[in-house]
C-alpha positions in Angstrom: 15.6 -12.9 14.0 12.4 -14.4 12.7 12.0 -14.0 8.6 9.5 -14.7 6.3 10.5 -18.5 5.4 10.4 -19.0 9.3 6.4 -17.8 9.3 5.7 -19.3 5.8 7.4 -22.9 7.5 5.5 -22.3 10.6 2.0 -21.7 8.8 2.4 -24.9 6.8 2.7 -26.9 10.0 -0.2 -25.4 11.4 -2.3 -26.0 8.8 -0.9 -29.6 8.4 -1.5 -30.1 12.3 -5.1 -28.6 12.1 -5.8 -30.7 8.8 -4.7 -33.9 10.6 -7.0 -32.8 13.8 -10.0 -32.2 11.6 -9.7 -35.3 9.5 -9.6 -37.3 12.2 -12.8 -35.8 13.6 -11.2 -34.2 17.0 -13.0 -30.7 16.5 -12.0 -30.1 20.2 -8.7 -30.6 19.6 -8.4 -28.6 16.3 -10.5 -26.1 18.3 -7.6 -26.1 21.1 -4.8 -25.7 18.8 -6.7 -22.9 16.8 -7.6 -20.7 19.9 -4.0 -20.8 21.2 -2.7 -18.8 18.3 -2.6 -15.0 18.1 -5.8 -13.6 16.8 -3.2 -12.2 13.7 -1.7 -15.9 13.3 -5.1 -17.3 13.0 -6.1 -14.4 10.3 -2.9 -15.4 8.2 -3.5 -19.2 8.7 -7.5 -18.6 7.5 -6.1 -16.5 4.3 -3.3 -19.3 3.6 -6.4 -22.0 3.4 -9.1 -22.3 0.1 -12.8 -21.4 0.4 -14.2 -24.6 2.3 -11.3 -24.9 4.8 -11.8 -21.3 5.8 -15.5 -21.7 7.0 -14.7 -24.6 8.7 -11.5 -23.0 10.6 -14.0 -19.9 11.2 -16.4 -21.5 13.1 -14.1 -22.8 15.4 -12.6 -19.6 16.0 -13.4 -18.3 19.8 -16.1 -15.4 20.1 -13.7 -13.5 22.6 -11.3 -13.1 19.5 -13.4 -12.9 16.5 -13.6 -9.4 16.0 -9.5 -9.2 16.0 -9.0 -11.9 13.5 -11.8 -10.1 11.1 -9.8 -7.3 11.6 -6.5 -8.6 10.4 -8.1 -10.2 7.3 -8.1 -8.5 4.0 -11.6 -7.0 3.0 -12.6 -9.5 0.3 -12.0 -12.3 2.7 -13.7 -10.7 5.7 -16.4 -10.0 3.6 -16.9 -13.5 2.7 -17.0 -14.3 6.2 -19.6 -11.6 7.7 -22.1 -12.2 5.0 -24.2 -15.0 6.6 -23.6 -13.3 10.1 -26.5 -11.8 11.7 -26.6 -8.3 12.7 -26.4 -9.1 16.3 -23.3 -10.7 15.4 -21.8 -8.2 13.6 -23.0 -5.4 16.5 -20.6 -7.9 19.2 -18.0 -7.7 16.7 -18.0 -4.0 16.1 -18.5 -3.5 20.1 -15.3 -5.4 20.6 -13.3 -3.4 18.7 -11.3 -0.3 19.2 -12.8 2.8 18.0 -11.0 3.4 14.7 -11.0 -0.3 14.2 -14.4 -0.3 14.8 -14.5 2.3 12.1 -13.1 0.0 9.4 -15.3 -2.8 10.1 -18.4 -1.1 9.5 -17.4 0.5 6.6 -16.3 -3.1 4.9 -20.1 -4.2 6.1 -22.9 -4.2 3.4 -25.0 -1.0 3.0 -28.1 -2.9 4.1 -26.8 -3.7 7.4 -24.6 -0.4 8.5 -27.1 1.9 9.9 -29.1 -1.5 11.4 -25.4 -2.2 13.0 -25.2 1.3 14.2 -28.5 1.5 15.7 -27.7 -1.2 17.8 -24.6 0.1 19.5 -25.0 1.8 22.9 -25.2 5.4 22.6 -21.6 6.1 23.8 -20.0 3.9 21.2 -22.2 5.0 18.8 -21.0 8.7 19.1 -17.8 8.0 19.5 -18.0 5.9 16.0 -20.0 8.4 14.3 -17.1 11.0 15.3 -14.6 9.0 13.4 -16.8 7.9 10.4 -17.7 11.5 9.5 -14.2 11.6 8.2 -12.7 10.3 4.9 -11.6 6.8 5.7 -7.9 7.3 4.2 -7.6 10.9 6.4 -6.3 11.5 9.8 -9.1 11.6 11.3 -10.5 8.8 9.5 -7.5 6.9 11.2 -7.7 7.9 14.6 -9.1 6.4 18.2 -10.5 8.5 20.5 -8.6 6.7 23.8 -6.7 9.7 24.5 -5.5 10.4 28.4 -5.5 14.4 28.8 -4.2 16.2 31.4 -3.9 20.2 32.3 -0.8 22.2 32.4 -1.5 23.7 35.5 -1.7 20.6 37.5 1.2 18.7 39.3 3.1 15.6 38.2 2.0 13.9 41.4 -1.8 14.3 40.7 -1.0 13.0 37.0 0.3 9.6 38.7 -2.4 9.6 41.0 -5.0 10.2 38.3 -3.2 7.2 36.2 -3.0 4.6 39.4 -6.9 5.7 39.4 -7.6 4.9 36.0 -6.2 1.7 36.5 -5.5 1.0 33.1 -3.8 2.7 29.9 -4.6 2.3 26.4 -2.0 0.7 24.1 0.6 2.1 22.7 0.4 5.1 25.7 4.2 6.6 25.4 2.9 10.4 26.3 -0.3 12.2 27.6 -1.8 15.3 25.6 -1.8 18.2 27.5 -5.1 20.5 27.1 -6.6 23.3 28.4 -10.5 24.1 29.6 -11.3 24.3 26.2 -9.9 21.3 25.2 -7.4 23.2 23.1 -4.1 20.8 22.1 -1.2 22.3 23.9 1.7 19.7 23.9 2.4 16.7 25.2 3.7 15.1 28.5 6.0 12.1 27.5 5.5 8.9 30.4 9.8 9.0 30.4 9.4 12.8 31.9 6.7 11.9 33.8 8.7 9.4 35.7 11.9 10.9 36.2 11.2 14.3 37.1 10.0 15.8 40.8 6.0 15.2 41.6 6.0 18.6 42.9 6.5 19.9 39.1 3.6 21.1 37.0 2.9 19.8 33.8 3.4 22.9 32.3 7.1 23.4 33.2 8.1 19.8 31.7 5.5 19.3 28.8 7.0 19.5 25.1 4.9 22.3 23.2 6.8 22.0 20.2 5.3 18.6 18.9 2.7 19.7 16.3 -0.4 17.8 16.2 -1.8 16.1 13.1 -4.6 18.1 11.2 -7.8 15.6 10.5 -8.1 15.7 7.0 -4.1 14.7 6.5 -4.1 12.1 4.1 -2.8 8.8 5.6 0.2 8.5 3.4 1.3 11.8 5.0 0.8 10.7 8.4 2.9 7.6 7.6 5.6 9.8 6.4 5.9 12.0 9.5 5.6 8.7 11.5 8.5 7.4 9.8 10.3 10.8 9.6 10.2 11.1 13.4 10.1 7.8 14.4 6.6 8.1 16.3 4.5 5.9 18.5 1.2 8.1 18.3 0.5 11.4 17.6 -2.9 13.4 18.6 -5.2 14.8 16.1 -6.9 18.3 16.1 -9.7 19.6 14.2 -9.4 23.4 12.5 -10.0 25.2 15.5 -7.2 23.5 17.2 -9.7 21.1 19.2 -7.9 17.5 20.3 -10.2 14.8 18.4 -8.5 11.5 19.1 -5.0 10.1 18.7 -3.1 8.1 15.9 -1.1 5.0 16.8 1.7 2.9 15.1 -0.2 0.0 14.6 -2.5 1.8 12.4 0.3 3.2 10.4 1.7 0.1 9.7 -1.3 -0.9 8.3 -1.4 2.0 5.6 2.3 1.4 5.0 1.6 -2.5 4.2 -1.5 -1.5 2.3 0.4 1.1 0.3 3.4 -1.2 -0.4 0.8 -4.1 -1.6 -1.5 -1.9 -3.9 2.2 -0.4 -5.6 3.1 -3.9 -6.4 0.0 -5.5 -7.4 -1.7 -2.6 -9.2 1.3 -2.8 -11.5 0.1 -6.0 -12.7 -3.5 -4.5 -13.1 -4.5 -6.5 -9.6 -6.8 -5.3 -6.7 -4.5 -5.1 -3.4 -7.1 -7.2 -2.1 -6.8 -10.1 -4.5 -7.3 -13.3 -2.6 -5.3 -16.2 -3.7 -7.9 -18.8 -3.3 -10.6 -16.5 -5.2 -13.0 -18.2 -7.3 -12.0 -18.7 -10.8 -14.4 -16.6 -12.5 -14.1 -13.3 -10.8 -10.4 -13.9 -10.9 -10.2 -14.7 -14.4 -12.8 -11.5 -14.9 -10.3 -9.0 -13.2 -7.4 -10.2 -15.3 -9.4 -10.1 -18.5 -9.4 -6.2 -18.3 -5.5 -5.8 -18.2 -5.4 -8.3 -20.5 -7.8 -6.2 -22.8 -5.8 -3.1 -22.4 -2.3 -5.1 -23.3 -3.5 -6.4 -26.1 -4.5 -2.9 -27.3 -1.3 -1.5 -27.1 0.4 -5.3 -28.7 -2.0 -4.3 -31.7 -0.8 -0.8 -32.2 3.0 -1.7 -31.7 2.2 -4.5 -34.7 0.4 -1.7 -36.8 3.8 0.4 -36.6 5.5 -3.1 -37.8 2.9 -3.5 -40.6 4.0 -0.1 -41.9 7.3 -1.1 -42.8 6.7 -4.8 -44.2 8.6 -4.0 -47.3 11.6 -3.5 -45.0 11.1 -6.5 -42.9 10.8 -8.5 -46.3 13.8 -7.5 -47.7 16.2 -7.4 -44.7 15.6 -10.4 -42.5 18.1 -9.0 -39.8 15.7 -6.5 -39.0 13.1 -8.8 -38.3 15.4 -10.9 -35.9 16.3 -7.8 -34.0 13.5 -5.6 -33.8 12.6 -7.0 -30.5 15.8 -6.3 -28.9 15.2 -2.3 -29.2 11.5 -2.8 -28.2 12.8 -4.9 -24.7 15.6 -2.7 -23.9 13.4 0.4 -24.0 10.8 -1.2 -21.8 12.9 -2.5 -18.9 14.9 1.1 -19.1 12.0 3.0 -18.8 10.3 0.4 -16.2 13.6 1.3 -14.0 13.0 5.3 -14.6 8.6 5.2 -13.3 9.5 2.5 -10.8 11.9 5.0 -8.9 9.7 8.1 -9.7 6.6 6.3 -8.6 8.0 5.9 -5.2 9.7 9.4 -4.9 6.1 10.5 -5.3 4.7 8.2 -2.7 7.2 9.4 -0.6 6.9 13.1 -1.1 10.4 13.6 -2.7 9.6 14.8 -6.0 7.8 18.1 -6.4 7.8 20.9 -8.8 11.1 22.1 -7.4 13.1 19.2 -8.4 11.3 17.7 -11.2 13.6 19.2 -14.3 16.6 18.3 -12.2 15.3 14.8 -12.0 14.3 14.3 -15.8 17.8 15.9 -16.8 19.3 13.5 -14.8 17.3 10.1 -16.1 17.5 11.6 -19.8 21.5 11.6 -19.0 21.7 8.1 -17.3 19.4 6.9 -20.7 21.5 7.9 -23.0 25.1 6.7 -20.9 23.4 3.4 -21.3 22.4 3.9 -24.5 25.9 4.5 -25.6 27.2 1.5 -23.6 24.7 -1.2 -24.8 24.6 0.4 -28.3 28.0 -0.6 -28.7 27.8 -3.8 -27.2 24.5 -4.9 -29.4 26.0 -3.5 -32.4 29.1 -5.6 -32.0 26.9 -8.8 -31.6 24.5 -7.5 -34.6 27.7 -6.8 -36.9 29.5 -10.3 -36.1 26.1 -12.0 -36.5 24.9 -10.8 -40.2 28.3 -9.6 -41.0 27.2 -6.3 -41.8 28.6 -3.1 -40.3 25.7 -1.2 -41.1 23.1 -2.9 -39.5 25.2 -2.6 -36.1 24.7 1.2 -36.9 21.3 1.0 -37.3 20.3 -0.8 -34.3 22.9 1.2 -31.9 21.2 4.6 -33.0 18.0 2.8 -32.5 18.9 2.0 -29.0 20.3 4.7 -27.9 17.1 7.2 -29.5 14.8 4.2 -27.2 16.1 4.5 -24.1 16.3 8.0 -23.8 13.1 8.2 -24.9 11.9 5.8 -22.2 13.8 7.4 -19.6 12.2 10.8 -20.1 9.2 9.1 -20.3 9.5 7.7 -17.4 9.2 10.5 -16.0 7.3 12.5 -17.5 3.9 10.2 -17.6 3.9 9.6 -13.7 3.6 13.6 -13.7 0.9 13.8 -15.9 -1.3 11.0 -14.4 -1.2 12.3 -11.4 -1.8 16.0 -12.8 -5.6 14.4 -13.9 -5.8 12.2 -11.0 -4.9 8.9 -12.3 -3.2 6.6 -10.1 0.3 6.4 -11.9 0.8 2.9 -10.5 -2.0 1.5 -12.5 -1.7 2.9 -15.8 1.8 4.1 -15.6 3.3 1.1 -17.1 1.2 0.2 -20.0 1.2 3.6 -21.3 5.5 3.4 -20.9 5.1 -0.2 -22.9 3.4 0.9 -25.4 5.4 4.4 -25.8 8.6 2.5 -25.5 7.8 -0.7 -28.1 6.6 2.1 -31.0 9.4 4.6 -30.3 11.8 1.3 -30.4 10.1 -0.1 -33.3 9.4 3.0 -35.1 13.4 4.0 -35.0 15.0 0.8 -35.6 12.4 -0.1 -38.8 12.8 4.0 -40.2 16.4 3.7 -39.9 16.5 0.2 -41.6 14.2 1.6 -44.2 16.3 4.7 -44.9 20.1 2.8 -44.7 19.8 -0.8 -45.2 17.1 -1.4 -48.3 
């Protein structure tokens, strides 16, 4: 089994080999090495290089594989490579792609050249492309390809087999044929496995599967991915509101959606764009991260303002100043665990109105139990450290309060953010950290003011 470390080592070896070839001046040798790779491997190699080396490697990529390499690159890197390409070159790339990939490619182009590229395509390709572009990019219609093979229910399997032989080739990821009537209404699917093992004189209607639902064109891409995952699909038909067949979605496009969603969830929690380039220029990278740092600075000042209201307590009780970060830190960790679980459940469609209250109650109880357990531990350490049992009791009570509040906030915050159409993965962690810091510090310092002064 190939793991990520094997891939990383292979990429490093490829980079070193190409670097040696380029430094020795044997461009022909480097070009041969590069184009012997799969387009996805070339794209991964380009993404692993600093900008100057990228453009050198890109100039060596064969024209036959340019389109596939570009589509395997992140949007930011792709745009940096195509900005100097002529409209004629862009047209050649668009024509070399399947319709769904071609739509993604055209949408990533600058507005000034999109119309020029579209009008330069042949009429058939342009018509198919415009049919996909008419749907939102993150919908089933925007993901679909139009390379469907359709059959009628009344024909025999022998006719279908002769039709396939006449075609000479079938599209990638074809695991079934799509059954439609004369008006192109979707009726069901004919699995290739059934086509091969049943009698040639049987009709399509006799062995077709009419219980497989087609995907509506307006279905969101995340929902499409979930259906593919749940039903182990390789491809699925797409229909409009009148049940007219429009195209099909294949597993390769669904994998792209799953990966993009995973990247988005991880990077957005740190305030980073999911197309963030590791080798991006310094100033754009600094600018993107500065915004996130500024937001966190505001939340830090809020926590500092809470602390400033207990200045007298901090001056008189040294142990409070030493221990107050323990409460805030524990609350932040507990809240992060809950909010991560909830955001994941929302992405998978597991969290709904019917079970929110149950999840909320469960997380609060978990927070309470963990609060009690760790409160006992922390209270014991604080009592031994400062030789004062009251200090242990105060920090124990504050810890329980903050962990319960953190757990509750971890459920409520993402639900409210989604209600207001704000991405919980982006804003949730900042709000949660602010709340746990303020509640934890206010609880600990407030209790210390009452019981230790």
